[in-house]
C-alpha positions in Angstrom: 119.0 -34.3 15.8 118.8 -37.6 14.0 121.9 -39.8 14.2 121.5 -42.8 12.0 118.1 -44.1 12.8 118.1 -42.8 16.4 116.5 -39.5 17.2 118.3 -37.5 19.9 116.5 -34.7 21.7 119.6 -32.5 22.3 118.0 -29.7 24.3 116.2 -32.1 26.6 119.4 -34.0 27.1 121.3 -30.9 28.1 118.6 -30.1 30.7 118.9 -33.6 32.2 122.7 -33.4 32.2 122.5 -29.9 33.9 120.2 -31.2 36.6 122.3 -34.2 37.2 125.5 -32.1 37.5 123.9 -29.7 40.0 122.2 -32.4 42.2 125.3 -34.7 42.2 127.7 -32.0 43.3 129.7 -32.8 46.4 128.1 -31.5 49.6 131.3 -29.8 50.8 131.7 -28.0 47.5 128.1 -26.8 47.7 128.4 -25.7 51.3 131.6 -23.8 50.5 130.0 -22.1 47.6 126.9 -21.2 49.7 129.1 -19.8 52.5 131.0 -17.7 50.0 127.8 -16.4 48.5 126.4 -15.6 51.9 129.5 -13.5 52.7 128.9 -11.3 49.7 125.1 -11.0 49.7 124.0 -11.0 53.4 123.3 -7.6 54.9 125.7 -6.2 57.4 125.5 -5.4 60.3 123.6 -8.5 61.4 119.8 -8.1 61.6 118.0 -10.0 64.4 115.0 -10.7 62.2 117.1 -12.9 60.1 117.6 -15.4 62.9 113.8 -15.9 63.1 113.6 -16.6 59.4 116.6 -18.9 59.3 115.4 -20.9 62.3 112.3 -22.0 60.4 112.9 -25.2 58.5 112.3 -24.8 54.8 109.7 -26.8 53.0 110.6 -29.0 50.1 108.5 -26.8 47.9 110.4 -23.7 49.0 113.8 -25.4 48.3 112.5 -26.5 44.9 111.2 -23.0 44.0 114.5 -21.4 45.2 116.5 -23.9 43.1 114.5 -23.2 40.0 114.8 -19.4 40.4 118.5 -19.6 40.8 119.2 -22.1 38.0 116.8 -20.7 35.4 118.9 -17.8 34.0 122.0 -20.0 33.7 120.0 -22.8 32.1 118.4 -20.4 29.6 121.8 -19.0 28.6 123.2 -22.5 28.3 120.5 -23.6 25.9 120.7 -20.4 23.9 124.5 -20.7 23.7 124.2 -24.3 22.6 122.0 -23.3 19.6 124.5 -20.6 18.7 127.4 -23.1 18.8 125.4 -25.5 16.6 124.8 -22.6 14.1 128.5 -21.9 14.0 129.4 -25.5 13.4 127.0 -25.7 10.5 128.5 -22.5 9.0 132.0 -24.0 9.3 130.9 -27.3 7.7 129.4 -25.4 4.7 132.6 -23.2 4.5 130.4 -20.1 4.4 132.1 -16.8 5.3 130.1 -14.3 7.2 129.8 -10.7 6.4 130.0 -7.8 8.9 126.2 -7.5 8.9 125.8 -11.2 9.6 128.3 -11.0 12.5 126.4 -8.0 13.9 123.0 -9.8 13.7 124.7 -12.9 15.3 125.8 -10.7 18.3 122.3 -9.3 18.6 120.8 -12.8 18.5 122.4 -13.6 21.8 119.4 -12.1 23.5 116.9 -14.2 21.5 115.5 -17.6 22.5 114.4 -20.1 19.9 111.0 -21.8 20.1 112.8 -25.1 20.5 114.3 -23.9 23.8 110.9 -23.0 25.2 109.5 -26.3 24.0 112.3 -28.2 25.7 111.5 -26.5 29.0 108.2 -28.3 29.1 110.3 -31.2 30.3 110.6 -29.6 33.7 108.1 -26.7 33.8 104.4 -27.0 33.4 102.0 -24.1 32.8 98.4 -23.1 33.5 96.2 -20.1 32.9 94.8 -18.2 35.9 91.4 -19.5 36.8 92.0 -22.9 35.0 93.6 -25.6 37.0 94.3 -27.9 34.0 97.9 -28.2 33.1 99.0 -26.9 29.6 102.1 -26.9 27.5 104.5 -24.0 28.3 105.0 -23.0 24.7 101.3 -22.8 24.0 100.8 -20.5 27.1 103.8 -18.4 26.2 102.6 -17.8 22.6 99.0 -17.2 23.6 97.7 -13.8 22.4 97.0 -12.7 26.0 100.6 -13.5 27.1 102.8 -13.0 24.0 103.5 -9.3 24.9 104.7 -10.1 28.4 106.6 -13.3 27.4 108.5 -11.4 24.7 107.3 -13.5 21.8 108.3 -12.2 18.4 105.8 -13.6 15.9 107.8 -12.5 12.8 110.9 -14.3 14.0 109.0 -17.1 15.8 111.3 -16.6 18.8 111.4 -15.0 22.2 113.4 -12.1 23.7 115.5 -13.7 26.4 115.2 -11.0 29.0 111.4 -10.6 28.7 110.8 -14.3 28.6 113.0 -14.9 31.7 111.3 -12.1 33.6 107.8 -13.4 32.6 108.8 -16.9 33.7 110.2 -15.8 37.0 107.2 -13.6 37.8 104.8 -16.4 37.1 106.6 -19.2 38.9 104.6 -20.9 41.7 105.2 -23.8 43.9 104.9 -27.3 42.5 101.1 -28.1 42.4 101.7 -31.7 43.3 103.8 -31.1 46.4 103.1 -32.1 50.0 102.4 -28.7 51.4 99.9 -27.7 48.8 98.3 -31.2 49.1 97.8 -30.6 52.8 96.6 -27.0 52.5 94.4 -27.2 49.4 93.6 -30.9 49.1 90.7 -32.8 50.4 90.6 -35.1 53.5 90.4 -38.8 52.8 87.5 -40.6 54.4 89.4 -43.8 55.1 88.9 -45.5 58.5 91.8 -44.6 60.8 92.4 -45.6 64.4 95.3 -44.5 66.6 96.2 -45.9 70.0 98.4 -42.9 70.7 96.4 -39.8 71.5 99.3 -37.6 70.3 99.1 -38.9 66.7 98.6 -35.9 64.4 98.1 -38.0 61.3 97.1 -36.5 58.0 95.4 -38.5 55.2 94.8 -36.1 52.3 94.6 -36.1 48.5 95.4 -33.3 46.1 92.5 -31.6 44.3 93.9 -31.9 40.8 92.5 -34.8 38.9 95.3 -35.3 36.4 98.3 -35.9 38.7 96.6 -36.8 41.9 98.7 -37.3 45.1 97.6 -39.3 48.1 99.6 -38.2 51.2 99.7 -40.2 54.5 101.8 -38.5 57.1 102.6 -38.9 60.9 100.4 -41.9 61.7 101.8 -43.0 65.0 100.7 -46.3 66.6 97.6 -46.5 64.3 96.0 -48.4 61.5 94.4 -47.4 58.3 93.0 -49.5 55.5 91.5 -48.8 52.0 90.5 -51.2 49.2 90.1 -49.5 45.9 87.3 -50.6 43.6 88.6 -49.0 40.4 91.9 -47.8 38.9 93.2 -44.8 40.8 95.6 -42.8 38.6 97.4 -41.3 41.5 100.8 -41.2 43.2 101.2 -42.3 46.9 103.5 -40.8 49.5 103.8 -42.2 53.0 106.0 -40.2 55.3 107.0 -40.3 59.0 104.7 -43.1 60.1 105.8 -45.2 63.1 104.4 -48.3 64.8 101.6 -48.2 62.2 99.9 -50.7 59.9 98.9 -49.2 56.6 96.9 -51.1 53.9 96.3 -49.4 50.6 95.0 -52.1 48.3 94.5 -50.4 44.9 96.7 -49.8 41.9 98.8 -46.7 42.0 101.1 -45.0 39.6 104.2 -44.4 41.8 104.8 -44.7 45.5 107.3 -43.2 48.0 107.8 -44.3 51.5 110.0 -41.9 53.5 111.3 -41.9 57.1 109.0 -44.6 58.4 110.0 -46.9 61.2 108.6 -50.0 63.0 105.7 -50.1 60.5 104.0 -52.5 58.2 102.9 -51.1 54.8 100.9 -53.2 52.4 100.2 -51.7 49.0 98.5 -52.8 45.9 100.4 -53.1 42.6 102.5 -50.0 41.6 102.6 -49.5 37.8 105.8 -47.4 38.1 108.4 -47.2 40.8 108.3 -47.6 44.5 111.1 -45.8 46.4 112.0 -46.5 50.1 114.2 -44.0 51.7 115.5 -43.6 55.2 113.2 -46.3 56.7 114.2 -48.7 59.5 112.6 -51.8 61.0 109.8 -51.9 58.5 108.0 -54.6 56.5 106.9 -53.5 53.0 104.7 -55.7 50.9 104.1 -54.5 47.3 104.3 -55.6 43.7 105.9 -52.9 41.5 107.6 -52.4 38.1 110.7 -51.2 39.8 112.0 -50.9 43.4 114.6 -48.5 44.8 115.9 -48.8 48.4 118.0 -45.8 49.6 119.6 -45.4 53.0 117.3 -47.9 54.8 118.2 -50.2 57.7 116.7 -53.5 58.9 113.7 -53.6 56.5 112.0 -56.6 54.9 110.5 -56.2 51.4 108.1 -58.7 50.0 107.8 -57.9 46.3 107.1 -59.0 42.8 109.0 -57.0 40.2 110.2 -57.6 36.6 113.3 -55.4 37.2 116.2 -55.9 39.6 115.7 -54.1 42.9 118.2 -51.3 43.2 120.0 -50.5 46.5 121.7 -47.1 46.8 123.2 -45.1 49.6 126.1 -45.8 51.9 123.8 -46.3 54.9 121.8 -49.1 53.4 122.2 -52.2 55.6 120.2 -55.2 56.7 117.8 -55.4 53.8 115.9 -58.7 53.4 114.2 -59.5 50.1 111.4 -62.0 49.8 108.7 -62.9 47.3 105.2 -61.5 47.5 103.3 -63.0 50.4 99.7 -61.6 50.1 96.6 -62.6 48.2 93.2 -60.9 48.1 90.3 -61.4 45.7 91.1 -58.4 43.4 94.9 -58.8 43.3 95.1 -60.3 39.8 92.7 -57.7 38.5 94.8 -54.9 40.0 98.0 -56.4 38.6 96.4 -56.5 35.1 95.4 -52.8 35.5 99.0 -52.0 36.5 100.3 -54.1 33.6 102.3 -56.3 35.9 102.8 -60.0 35.2 104.1 -62.8 37.4 106.0 -64.6 34.6 109.1 -62.3 35.0 110.0 -61.9 38.7 113.5 -60.7 39.6 112.9 -60.1 43.3 116.0 -62.1 44.4 118.5 -60.4 42.1 119.4 -57.0 43.8 121.6 -54.5 42.1 124.0 -52.7 44.6 125.0 -49.2 43.6 127.4 -48.0 46.2 129.8 -45.0 46.2 132.7 -47.4 46.9 131.7 -50.4 44.9 129.5 -53.3 46.1 127.9 -52.8 49.5 128.9 -55.7 51.7 126.2 -57.2 53.9 123.6 -54.7 52.7 121.1 -57.3 51.4 120.1 -60.9 51.8 117.5 -63.2 50.3 114.9 -64.7 52.7 115.2 -68.4 53.4 112.1 -70.5 52.5 111.9 -71.7 56.1 111.4 -68.1 57.3 108.7 -67.3 54.8 105.1 -66.8 56.0 101.9 -65.8 54.2 100.3 -62.5 55.3 96.6 -62.6 56.0 94.8 -59.4 55.4 92.5 -59.2 58.4 89.7 -57.0 57.1 89.0 -58.7 53.8 86.4 -61.4 54.0 87.5 -64.6 52.1 85.6 -67.8 51.8 86.3 -70.5 54.4 89.3 -72.6 53.8 88.5 -75.6 56.0 90.6 -78.5 54.8 91.9 -76.6 51.7 95.3 -74.9 51.3 95.3 -71.1 51.2 95.4 -69.3 47.9 99.1 -68.5 47.1 100.4 -65.2 45.8 101.2 -64.9 42.1 104.8 -65.6 41.1 105.6 -67.5 44.3 108.7 -69.8 43.7 108.2 -73.5 44.2 110.5 -73.8 47.3 108.5 -71.1 49.1 105.2 -72.7 48.1 106.5 -76.0 49.4 107.4 -74.3 52.7 103.9 -72.9 53.1 102.5 -76.4 52.4 104.8 -78.0 55.0 103.8 -75.4 57.6 100.1 -76.3 57.0 100.9 -79.9 57.3 102.6 -79.3 60.7 99.5 -77.6 62.0 97.3 -80.4 60.8 99.5 -83.1 62.3 99.5 -81.3 65.7 95.7 -81.1 65.7 95.5 -84.8 64.8 98.0 -85.7 67.5 96.0 -83.8 70.1 92.8 -85.4 68.9 94.2 -88.9 69.1 95.8 -88.4 72.5 92.6 -89.3 74.3 93.2 -86.5 76.9 90.8 -86.1 79.8 88.9 -82.8 80.2 91.3 -81.7 82.9 94.3 -82.4 80.7 92.7 -80.5 77.8 92.1 -77.5 80.0 95.8 -77.5 81.2 97.0 -77.9 77.6 94.8 -75.1 76.4 96.1 -72.8 79.1 99.7 -73.6 78.2 99.0 -72.9 74.5 97.2 -69.6 75.4 100.1 -68.5 77.6 102.7 -69.2 74.9 100.5 -67.5 72.3 100.1 -64.3 74.3 103.8 -64.2 75.0 104.5 -64.6 71.3 102.0 -61.8 70.5 103.9 -59.4 72.8 107.3 -60.4 71.6 106.5 -60.0 67.9 104.4 -56.8 68.3 101.2 -58.6 67.1 99.3 -57.6 70.2 99.4 -53.9 69.2 98.0 -54.8 65.8 95.2 -56.8 67.4 94.4 -53.8 69.6 94.3 -51.6 66.5 92.0 -54.0 64.7 89.7 -54.2 67.7 89.4 -50.5 67.9 88.8 -50.3 64.2 86.0 -52.9 64.4 84.3 -50.9 67.2 84.6 -47.6 65.3 83.1 -49.2 62.1 80.3 -50.7 64.2 79.4 -47.4 65.8 79.4 -45.7 62.4 77.1 -48.3 61.0 74.7 -47.9 64.0 74.7 -44.1 63.7 73.9 -44.3 59.9 71.0 -46.8 60.7 69.5 -44.5 63.4 69.8 -41.4 61.2 67.9 -43.1 58.4 
């Protein structure tokens, strides 16, 4: 429909409103409805085999497929009924009286789907032909000469029989091709360097085989470190899940990123062209420039970011969030930001938007003080020596934070000059060095930096052995 000069996609809007209504339903109402349904559909007497099936935790892909199968008939009827209501309204406006034959044909048309309905379903359902992994439009596959008989396509009416189309769609439904489970089962293993101090770490670093919507999946990295620096633009989504006491560096542009159920970890990402979502994380440090940032049900995390949109905080369990400006710089950062179409001129990192169920969340978020701000040095990227020169600052860094970095550098320089001008004897220098080393080692243990140094040392040895093995094989 066209209202004024604004075009409204009515059918797509109905689909979005339907999904919003279903997903935003109250959990108690959903549980009550599910329990009532189980009373009427479960077999009786009780079968022992059901306990084995129910005890296994459902995958996200299984829940998604079950939801689509249950909601598809209702959604098809809703869209078909909407078109019939629109047709009735048009008839009323034109004051056109229907004959008995027209009313009979109208009743028969209740089982017919318009082409516009199938075209609107492309918003949530993709299609592909068997043997071809490329994703195609749902309408083109449904009207294909090899499928038109099964899909119920009526070429003369340019419409679909609702029952045949619904059955054809349900028979052909498969799991989402870009989900985690299929990525692990059918994807390829990433050859990124990985070290884990914990022998029980069953980490997975995989990428989906599809080239269009590629998914990079990092899961269950415990007490480990992985690093990757991308040379070119990677049109992929990134998901990091259930990693603990880990350091993850993925320095390449990505399309979207999701960080889920990670704790006591540091995650440094390259620019994200779309949205980065943090959910159910605790005691983490996230460093990333992104177009938009969403924080849901996280506790005690620090986010260093550069974003042109206000960070959004959702969920009643979101507490102890600290927002800070971006604190990293590496040689290809500006190039990656240009590829992700991010600019440092508009930076709204310090203007969070609280969306709570009971109004504004109190104490959920704070902005980092410039006195607590520190630059993050990426250990595995070789940069030119900075003797006597200030470090390169991240793009979009506010003036007060840049001044704090400069003051910290001046403090270190003044301490070195003070030690140099103290005219200490060799014995006094040895005592001072021992005191500094003791304090430094204590600080490493208290802050958890010692674990990161151990990971870096193990990574260095692993890369050295790989280099030696390649040399000997040649």
